[in-house]
C-alpha positions as CSV (number, residue, x, y, z in Angstrom):
1,M,-140.5,-116.4,-59.0
2,S,-143.0,-118.2,-59.6
3,P,-145.5,-116.2,-61.8
4,I,-148.4,-116.6,-59.4
5,T,-146.3,-115.2,-56.2
6,C,-145.3,-112.4,-59.2
7,L,-148.9,-111.9,-59.6
8,L,-150.0,-111.5,-56.1
9,L,-147.5,-109.0,-55.5
10,I,-148.1,-106.9,-57.8
11,L,-151.9,-106.8,-57.2
12,S,-150.6,-106.1,-53.8
13,L,-148.6,-103.2,-54.8
14,S,-151.8,-102.0,-57.1
15,A,-154.1,-101.9,-53.8
16,V,-151.6,-100.6,-51.3
17,A,-150.6,-97.5,-54.4
18,A,-154.2,-96.6,-54.6
19,S,-155.2,-96.7,-51.0
20,A,-152.2,-93.8,-50.6
21,S,-153.6,-92.1,-53.3
22,A,-157.4,-92.2,-51.6
23,A,-156.1,-90.9,-48.4
24,S,-153.2,-88.3,-50.3
25,L,-156.4,-85.5,-51.2
26,T,-155.0,-82.2,-50.6
27,V,-156.6,-80.1,-47.7
28,Y,-158.6,-78.3,-51.0
29,E,-159.9,-81.3,-52.1
30,V,-160.8,-82.6,-48.4
31,M,-162.8,-78.8,-48.1
32,E,-164.8,-79.4,-51.4
33,S,-165.7,-83.3,-50.3
34,Y,-167.8,-81.3,-47.3
35,D,-169.3,-79.0,-49.6
36,F,-166.9,-75.7,-49.3
37,P,-165.1,-74.0,-51.3
38,E,-161.2,-74.2,-51.7
39,G,-160.7,-70.6,-51.9
40,L,-161.6,-70.4,-47.5
41,L,-157.9,-71.2,-47.2
42,P,-154.9,-69.2,-48.7
43,K,-152.5,-70.5,-51.4
44,G,-149.7,-72.4,-49.8
45,V,-150.8,-74.2,-47.1
46,T,-148.2,-76.9,-45.9
47,G,-150.1,-80.1,-44.4
48,Y,-153.5,-80.7,-42.5
49,E,-155.0,-83.8,-40.0
50,L,-158.3,-84.6,-40.2
51,D,-159.9,-86.4,-37.8
52,S,-162.9,-87.6,-40.4
53,A,-164.5,-89.7,-37.1
54,T,-164.6,-87.0,-35.9
55,G,-164.7,-83.7,-37.7
56,K,-161.8,-81.8,-36.3
57,F,-159.0,-81.1,-37.9
58,T,-155.8,-78.8,-38.3
59,V,-154.2,-77.5,-41.2
60,Y,-150.5,-75.7,-41.6
61,L,-149.2,-72.5,-43.2
62,N,-145.3,-71.5,-43.5
63,K,-146.9,-68.6,-41.4
64,T,-148.7,-66.2,-40.4
65,C,-150.3,-64.7,-43.9
66,S,-152.1,-61.8,-44.0
67,F,-153.8,-59.7,-47.2
68,T,-156.7,-57.2,-48.1
69,I,-159.5,-57.9,-50.1
70,N,-161.1,-55.1,-50.9
71,G,-160.9,-53.5,-47.6
72,Y,-161.3,-55.8,-45.4
73,N,-158.0,-57.4,-43.7
74,L,-157.8,-60.9,-43.2
75,R,-155.6,-63.0,-41.0
76,Y,-155.0,-66.3,-40.9
77,K,-152.2,-67.9,-38.3
78,S,-150.3,-70.8,-39.4
79,K,-151.7,-73.1,-37.1
80,I,-155.4,-73.3,-38.0
81,T,-158.3,-76.1,-35.9
82,G,-161.6,-76.7,-36.0
83,T,-164.6,-78.5,-36.4
84,I,-165.7,-79.4,-40.0
85,S,-169.4,-81.4,-41.6
86,K,-171.2,-80.5,-44.1
87,D,-172.0,-77.3,-44.9
88,R,-170.5,-76.0,-41.5
89,I,-167.3,-75.7,-39.6
90,K,-167.0,-74.2,-36.2
91,N,-164.5,-73.8,-33.1
92,L,-162.7,-72.2,-35.6
93,K,-159.9,-70.5,-34.2
94,G,-156.6,-69.2,-36.4
95,I,-158.5,-66.9,-39.1
96,Q,-159.3,-63.1,-38.1
97,V,-161.3,-59.7,-39.9
98,K,-159.9,-57.2,-39.0
99,V,-163.4,-54.5,-37.7
100,L,-162.1,-50.6,-37.5
101,F,-159.5,-51.3,-35.1
102,F,-159.6,-54.9,-33.7
103,W,-158.4,-57.9,-34.8
104,V,-161.8,-60.6,-34.5
105,N,-161.8,-63.8,-34.4
106,I,-164.5,-65.8,-37.4
107,V,-165.2,-68.6,-35.4
108,E,-168.1,-70.7,-37.1
109,V,-168.7,-70.8,-41.2
110,T,-171.7,-71.9,-42.6
111,K,-172.9,-72.9,-46.3
112,D,-176.6,-72.5,-47.0
113,G,-177.1,-72.3,-51.0
114,D,-175.4,-70.2,-52.3
115,E,-174.4,-68.0,-49.4
116,L,-171.6,-68.1,-47.0
117,E,-172.1,-66.9,-43.5
118,F,-169.2,-65.7,-41.4
119,S,-169.5,-65.8,-37.9
120,V,-167.4,-63.5,-35.2
121,G,-169.9,-64.7,-32.1
122,I,-172.1,-62.1,-31.9
123,A,-171.9,-60.6,-35.4
124,S,-172.1,-62.9,-39.0
125,A,-172.3,-61.8,-42.3
126,D,-173.1,-63.3,-45.6
127,F,-171.3,-63.6,-49.1
128,P,-172.4,-66.0,-52.3
129,V,-169.8,-68.5,-52.4
130,D,-168.3,-67.4,-55.9
131,N,-166.0,-65.8,-54.5
132,F,-164.4,-68.1,-52.7
133,Y,-164.0,-70.2,-55.5
134,E,-160.6,-69.6,-55.8
135,S,-157.5,-69.1,-52.9
136,P,-156.0,-66.1,-52.4
137,Q,-152.6,-66.0,-52.1
138,C,-150.5,-65.0,-48.6
139,G,-148.9,-61.5,-48.7
140,C,-151.6,-60.0,-51.9
141,G,-155.1,-61.6,-51.8
142,F,-156.0,-61.9,-55.9
143,D,-154.5,-59.0,-56.7
144,C,-151.0,-59.6,-56.5
145,V,-149.8,-58.0,-59.9
146,N,-150.8,-54.2,-58.4
147,G,-149.4,-55.3,-54.8
148,G,-152.1,-56.5,-52.8
149,K,-154.4,-53.4,-52.6
150,G,-157.3,-55.6,-52.3
151,I,-159.2,-55.3,-56.3
152,G,-158.8,-58.9,-57.4
153,K,-159.7,-60.8,-60.2
154,F,-163.6,-61.0,-58.9
155,G,-163.8,-57.5,-57.8
156,F,-164.9,-58.4,-54.8
157,K,-167.6,-55.0,-56.0
158,R,-170.5,-57.2,-54.3
159,L,-168.5,-57.7,-50.1
160,G,-169.1,-53.5,-50.4
161,L,-172.7,-54.7,-49.6
162,I,-172.2,-56.4,-46.3
163,V,-175.1,-57.1,-44.2
164,L,-173.8,-57.4,-40.6
165,N,-176.7,-59.9,-38.4
166,I,-176.3,-58.9,-34.8
167,H,-177.1,-62.2,-32.9
């Protein structure tokens, strides 16, 4: 093989490797590129699809994932879908929170400065973004040492001051 052919082959392989690494962002890195903290999704995502032109996405987990954080029961289905844009996730399906005796769908998440607003349609609640810098773990949330009682590494005492905004 001539030196020029060898050089062209190496340059071609380098370009392919560079484009492959750019396309292999984790779902958590993609979330951050839309200005959302990675902790909106639990650890253990097995894959995702994103249409960057429309923002439509699908996130996959091995199985349904549930945990409790400071009295809030959360459930992530094995397939989560929605549409993401900077500071907004809409048409969300596959994430639920238990309110009293009922599971309700979280349908939209918006970021406004240092606050995240979670909407269940007719009502919403705001939380500080810093509560979501780390991803919870399925089964135990942030408190895997104590069996997932919801105390967590961040304490989440701040969540006790929830203000529901009725729409």
